[in-house]
C-alpha positions, 0 to 999 in steps of 0.5 A: 137412112139410105141403105147400101145394097150390094147387087140389089141385096142386103143381108138380114140377120134375124134375132129373137127380140126377147131372147136375143137368139140369132134365128137365121140370116137371109137376103132382102132387096129394097121391095122386101124391106119396104114390105117388111116395114109396111106389114110388120112381117118379115119379107126376104128375097130368095136368090134361088127362086129369084122372088120375094117371099114372106117368112112363114107363107107356107109353114105358118111360122111367121116373123112379126118384126118388132124393130129394124136396125142397121149396122154402122155402114148401112150394109147389113140389117138386123130384124128383131122379131117375135117368131111363131114356130120354127125359123129354120126350114128344117124344123128347128127354132134357129137355123144355127142348130149344129156345131161345125163338127155336125153335132145337133144341139137342139131338138126339131120343133116340127117335121118339115115334111109335114109343112112343106109340100 
């Protein structure tokens, strides 16, 4: 299937394959999607660093990709993953850990200061 990349990127929604909890949203380019398919581990494109990165390359909190789906327009991907450790770079299981009012819903799994140098 041909994917519809906008400006070379496609959004990726990341969901826990077992619980169906949404863990994060990221961007991928064609190479990152290809690396994900080849290795079975999530790769994304960092818009701020302008490079491909493997989820967990620094933290060790890897995402083993069990399935990849696309939406009806082929302009968004869904990665179904087995997440080891925290998905959020702030140390939470999911990046969606707070309400719009700022209330924190979950405890941190890990202090980010201990894993990101």
